[in-house]
N, C-alpha and C positions, 0 to 999 in steps of 0.2 A: 466586476473584472475577473474574480475567481471563478465565477460560473462559466464565463466564456473560455477560460483556460481549461477547465474541466471538460467542457464539451469538445474542445480541440483535441485533447488527449484521447477522449472516447472515440472520436471520429478517426483519429490516426490508428487506433487499435483495430477498428472495424476495417479500415482500408487495408491494413497489413494482413489481417485474417482473410479477407476476400482475395487478395493477391496470392496468398499461399494456397488457398483452395483452388484457384484457377491454375496455378503453376503445377500442383500435384495432379489435378485433373487433366491438364494438357499433356503432362508426361505419361500418364496412364494411357490415354487415348493414342498418343504417338506410337507407343509400342503395340497397341492392339490393331492399328490400321495395317491391313495386309501388305500394302506397298512398302511399308517401313520394315517389315521383317526380312531377314536375310534370305530365307528360302524363297519368298515371293519375289523379292528383288532379282534374285538369280533367274527365276522362271520367266519373268517379264523381259529380261535382257539377254536371254540365251540366243546364241547365233549358231547356225549350222557349221560355220567355219571353225568353231571351237570344239566340235563334237567328233569323236573318233568311232563310237559305236553306240547303237541304240538296240536294246533287247526288250522283248515284251513277254510277260508271263500272264496267263489267263487261268484263273481258278474259280470255281471248278469248271472243268471242260473235259472233252474227250481226250484220252491219253495222247493222241497225235495232234492235238490242237492247243497244247499248253505253253508252247514256247516259240518264239520267232526272233530272228535277227533281221533288222531292217537294212535294206541296201542304202548306200549313200544318196542315191537319187530320190529316196523317200524322206530324207531328213528334213527338208524344208517344210513339207506339209505337217509333219509331226511337231516340229518346233513352232510353227505358226499356231498350232493348237495350244501348246504349252504357254506361249507368249500371251494368250488371251485369258490366262488363269485369273480368277477373281475370287473374292469371298471374305467373310469375316473370320478372323482367327479364332479358333476354339482351343482354349488352354487344356481342357480335359475332355476329349471327345468320348462318347459312349462307344463300346465295342459293338460293331455291327457284323452280321453274317450275311453272306450272299456272294454274288459274282464280284470278283475283283480283277482289275487289269493294272499291272504295274509295269512302268517303263523304267529300265535301268539304263541310265545315260552315262557313258564313259567319256570324259573330256580328253582332249589331246594332251593336257598336262598330267593325266593319270587319275584325277579325282573322279569320283563316281557319285551320281545323284539318283534319287528315285522320285518318280511322279506317279501317283496312282489314285484310284477312286474305288472306294468301297463304302458308299454312303456319304463320305466326306472326301473332299479333295485333299490329298496328302502330298506334301512336297518336303522331301528330306526330313520326315518325321513331324512336321508341322501340319496341323489339321485346319481346314477351312470349310465353312458352311456354304458351299456353293458347288454346283456341278461343273466338273471339268468338261469342256466342250467336246473332247474326244471320247468320252466314256458314256456312250449311250447304252442302254440295256441290251440292245441287240448287237453291240460291237461294231456298228456301222462304220464309224470313223477309223478305228484302229484295227478292226477285224479280230480274228482269232490267230492263234499260233499255227505253225505249219509243221510241227514236229513235237516229239516227246520232250519233256522237261529234262535238261541235263542234270547229272548227279549233284553238281555244285549248288543247285537250288533245292530247298526243302519244301515239301508240301505239307 
């Protein structure tokens, strides 16, 4: 009888430990899933009707191709690209050099967001290991700027 009680206690300890491990593991992966992160949630749910301005910076590029303000009739295409964003969240991305395109999105409520690609998809400071569909090496989807960079942007 004592042997059976001892086995039951042992089994209960194992069950509790397994449940704790799965709980902590589930919580860890919940926050690592891109769709659960605030920045990715924002990117996937962005709507053109909420946006007041979209600006693009392209670095490095020719002096007169570093900046662009998109027209309202271009918002839908850009936002469709942003809505397709995917990738595994990277807590500490490596610093990479090369061509970068950054979209500065000003919302109608005055908040400002950034979406860019320089080896990683970056949304409001969060890095994701996947290519943002609008950032091809040749700039095909977003293109280049059409004027010099304003003073308020630093290079």
